[in-house]
C-alpha positions as CSV (number, residue, x, y, z in Angstrom):
1,X,-11.8,-22.8,228.9
2,X,-8.6,-24.2,230.4
3,X,-5.9,-21.9,231.6
4,X,-3.0,-21.4,229.2
5,X,0.1,-23.3,230.3
6,X,3.0,-20.9,230.8
7,X,6.3,-22.0,229.3
8,X,8.8,-23.0,231.9
9,X,12.6,-22.6,231.6
10,X,14.7,-25.8,231.5
11,X,15.7,-25.0,235.1
12,X,12.1,-24.7,236.2
13,X,11.2,-28.0,234.4
14,X,14.0,-29.7,236.4
15,X,12.7,-28.1,239.6
16,X,9.2,-29.2,238.8
17,X,10.3,-32.8,238.2
18,X,12.4,-32.8,241.5
19,X,9.4,-31.5,243.5
20,X,7.1,-34.1,241.9
21,X,9.5,-36.9,242.6
22,X,9.9,-35.9,246.3
23,X,6.1,-35.6,246.9
24,X,4.2,-38.0,249.1
25,X,2.0,-40.4,247.3
26,X,-1.2,-38.7,248.4
27,X,-0.1,-35.3,247.0
28,X,1.2,-36.9,243.9
29,X,-2.2,-38.5,243.3
30,X,-3.7,-34.9,243.2
31,X,-1.1,-33.8,240.6
32,X,-1.8,-36.9,238.6
33,X,-5.5,-36.2,238.6
34,X,-5.1,-32.7,237.2
35,X,-2.3,-33.8,234.9
36,X,1.4,-33.2,235.3
37,X,1.6,-30.8,232.4
38,X,-1.3,-28.7,233.8
39,X,0.2,-28.6,237.3
40,X,2.1,-25.4,238.1
41,X,4.2,-25.7,241.3
42,X,5.3,-22.0,240.8
43,X,1.8,-20.6,240.6
44,X,1.3,-17.4,242.7
45,X,-1.2,-17.9,245.6
46,X,-4.5,-15.9,245.7
47,X,-4.7,-12.9,247.9
48,X,-5.9,-13.8,251.4
49,X,-9.1,-12.1,252.5
50,X,-7.4,-10.0,255.1
51,X,-5.5,-8.0,252.4
52,X,-8.4,-7.5,250.1
53,X,-9.2,-3.8,249.7
54,X,-12.3,-2.0,248.6
55,X,-12.6,1.3,246.7
56,X,-11.1,3.3,249.7
57,X,-7.9,1.2,249.3
58,X,-8.2,0.0,252.9
59,X,-8.7,-3.5,254.3
60,X,-11.8,-4.3,256.3
61,X,-9.7,-4.1,259.5
62,X,-8.3,-0.7,258.5
63,X,-11.8,0.6,257.8
64,X,-13.0,-0.6,261.3
65,X,-10.1,1.0,263.0
66,X,-10.5,4.3,261.1
67,X,-14.2,4.4,261.9
68,X,-13.6,3.8,265.6
69,X,-11.0,6.5,265.7
70,X,-13.4,8.9,263.9
71,X,-16.1,8.0,266.4
72,X,-13.6,8.7,269.2
73,X,-14.5,5.7,271.3
74,X,-13.7,2.1,271.5
75,X,-16.4,1.4,274.1
76,X,-19.2,0.0,272.1
77,X,-21.4,-3.2,272.5
78,X,-20.3,-6.4,270.8
79,X,-23.4,-6.2,268.5
80,X,-22.4,-2.7,267.4
81,X,-18.8,-3.8,266.7
82,X,-20.0,-6.9,264.8
83,X,-22.2,-4.5,262.7
84,X,-19.2,-2.3,261.9
85,X,-17.1,-5.3,261.0
86,X,-19.8,-6.8,258.8
87,X,-20.2,-3.5,256.9
88,X,-16.4,-3.1,256.5
89,X,-16.0,-6.6,255.2
90,X,-19.0,-6.3,252.9
91,X,-17.7,-3.0,251.6
92,X,-14.4,-4.6,250.6
93,X,-16.2,-7.5,248.9
94,X,-18.8,-5.3,247.1
95,X,-21.6,-7.3,248.9
96,X,-25.0,-6.4,247.6
97,X,-26.6,-6.8,251.1
98,X,-24.2,-4.2,252.5
99,X,-24.8,-1.9,249.6
100,X,-28.6,-2.1,250.2
101,X,-28.1,-1.4,254.0
102,X,-25.9,1.6,253.1
103,X,-28.4,3.0,250.6
104,X,-31.2,2.5,253.1
105,X,-29.2,4.4,255.7
106,X,-28.7,7.3,253.4
107,X,-32.4,7.4,252.4
108,X,-33.5,7.2,256.1
109,X,-31.2,10.1,257.1
110,X,-32.6,12.1,254.2
111,X,-36.2,11.3,255.3
112,X,-35.5,12.4,258.9
113,X,-34.0,15.6,257.7
114,X,-37.0,16.4,255.5
115,X,-39.2,15.8,258.6
116,X,-37.0,18.1,260.6
117,X,-35.8,15.3,262.9
118,X,-32.4,14.4,264.0
119,X,-31.0,10.9,264.0
120,X,-29.0,10.6,267.2
121,X,-28.1,7.0,266.7
122,X,-31.0,5.6,268.8
123,X,-33.6,3.7,266.9
124,X,-37.0,4.3,268.5
């Protein structure tokens, strides 16, 4: 289903024609391929990945920073930090793999509590 073409003002139509006329041939070829009428030089860009937010209304980098502050240390291994970053990015993207890892972690903590054991962060 093609996107609906938004109506342009006369001034925007003039700007569109001016932009098209000033384009280099290679770029103009792209516009010709999609069709001049379908081309929208005023279209808003998509959000870059670094400002995407998850349910906590925080970016992946903000989640990493908040976690590290809560943990009260910045001295962790690179593998540990990569794990945090992967979890934070996955959380903002609603990644099924990250959801499964999170649910498994909750289940494992519950299992240890039922067994009277304490998870101190070290996997044995």
